[in-house]
N, C-alpha and C positions, 0 to 999 in steps of 0.2 A: 504495498498499501504506500510506504512512505516513498520506496523507489519509482513506482506510477507518478506521484505527486512531482517529485524530481525533476522526472523527465518533460512533464508538461509543462516544467517555469519557462519562462522567455529568457534568453540570457541575453537578447539585446539590448536592454540596458545597461548590460556590463562592460559590453563590446562598445560602446562608445569613447571610453577613453582610448583604447588603441588609436595609434597615429598609422592608418593607412598610407600607401604610399602608390596613389594613381600614377599611371602610366605617363610619361612625357608624351607630351602632345607634337605631332608633326606640323606643319606650317606648309604648305604648300603655293606657290603663284606660280600662275603660267603668264608666259608672255609671246605675243604673238604678233606679229605684222598682215597686214592683209592690205586691198585691195576694200575701195568704194563699196564694192559690191562682195564684199566679204570673202575672199578667193588667198590663199596664201603664196601659191605657184601653179606657173603653167601643170606643171604635172609630180609626178612623185618623186622624179628624178633632176627636178629643176632647181639651179644652183637661185641661192636669195641678192640678185645683183641689183634688184629694184627697188631697194628700199633707201631712204633718204643718210647722210652721214649723221643728221642729228639722233635718230632714231638708233643706228649702229652704236654711237658714243653712251646714248642713255643704256639702251640694252647691254654693253661692255662693260660700265660702270655698278651697272644693277650684278650684274653675278656674284663678284665680289662678297656678296654677304648670305650668300650660299654654302650649306654642308659641300650638294653633290646639286647635279640637274637630271633630268632624266628624259631622254628622248625617243622616238621609235629607230630602227636600223636605216629607214630609210634618209631621216634629220642627219643623224652619226653618221652616214657614208658621205652626204656634203658637207660636213663638218667635222670631219675628224681629227683635223689636224689639231687643230683647236680644242675640242673635245679632248683630247689624251692630255692634254696637260691640266685636267682637270676632276677629281670626283665625278666618275660619270656612270648612271646607270642607262644602259639602253634594253628596250622594251623588243623584244625579236622571240618569233616561234619557233625558233633553229636549236633553242636549248632546252633540254628536262629540266636543269635543274642552276643556279646561279652558276655563271663563271667566270673567273677573275683574269683580267690581261693587262695588266700595269695598272693602271686608278682607273678601267672602265667596268664594268663588272657586265656580261651579258646575263637578261635575266626576263623570264618568262611567267608573265603574270597568269598566265589559267596553271602552271603547274607547280607552283610556288605561293607562300602568303607575303605580297609586296611589305604589310605594315608590319608584318613580326621584324621581317629581314630590314627594314629599316631602322626598328628601336632597336635591332642587334645591333647595326652600326653606327648608333648612336646619332644619327640624322637628324637636327633640330629643324631645319629651314633646307627645303628642296623649288627648284626651280625647275617649271614645266618649260619643255621646248618645243614639245612639237613629237610628231604630225597629230593630225585628228584623232585615230587612233585612242593617242597617248591622252591629249586634252578629253576627251570621251570617257577614257577610263577611272582619270580623278575625277568625273564630274559625275558620273553614275556611282561610284563611290562612296561620293558628298567627301572628298578629301583636298577639293579646291578650294581655298581660301579665300584669293584675292586671284585677278586677272588685269591684265595690263595690255592694251589692243592699240596698236600703232596703227591707224588708218593712214593709207598713202594714196595720194589722191588720183589714183587711174580708174577705169575700168576695166576688169580682162574679160568679162560676158562669159569666162569657160574655166575651170581650173579647179585645183582643188580646194574643198573650203573647210572653214578654221576647225569644225566639230565635225565628226563622221558617227552618229550615232546608228545604232538598227532597228532604231522604231523613235515617232516622236513623245517625247518629252520634254516639258517645259522646265528650267531653271530660272531659279531667278536672282539678278544680280541690283544690287543700290551703286550708282555712279556716287564714287568719291572726288573725282575731279577729272579736269577737260585741262590739257595746253596743247599750245601751239607750238609746233617745234621751229618751224622752218616759216619764211616770206611763200614758200609755195602752197600752202594749206594743208601739212601734216599733221596730225593731230594725235593726242597723246590721251587717250581714256583708262582708268583706272577705277576698275570693279570691285564689290566685295560682296562674296556671295550672301544670299538674303533668305535662303528656303529656310 
């Protein structure tokens, strides 16, 4: 009888004094340059030679604040020389488990737990550099906290979109700032995830 009473006592009030260490939060910020009609390139293999010098300067200065960058395999191939110099995670379906090559990790998010991997690396801030499937991965998993979109004054009419989801879904962002980067009309939009 006494034993059953002890089992029925709620121990929750006694547990309040224990300090629980919550896992560190990873802060993810995406950077994307696009045309007025929302295209980021002509094709998956196109280089980014059409963005303004002001955008490139902003982008390079921003990257110094991050522990690592995340790209897709096509984006990595286009900027491999520069990305090899920093901690880079390349999303690819060509590996079954994370594979390290210098400061670059080739990672398959369908085969491995990305959040667990990031926490094990002790990364606190990630810059997300695209392409569309990578941006969508972060959106879909609700780990995209901020978004910097540079709008260059061009219309491409066709090409690669900023985001590539498998079905329609609406994500809400709140505009934090708008900055004109040059006289040609290049705009830098800064958004915060608001869902």
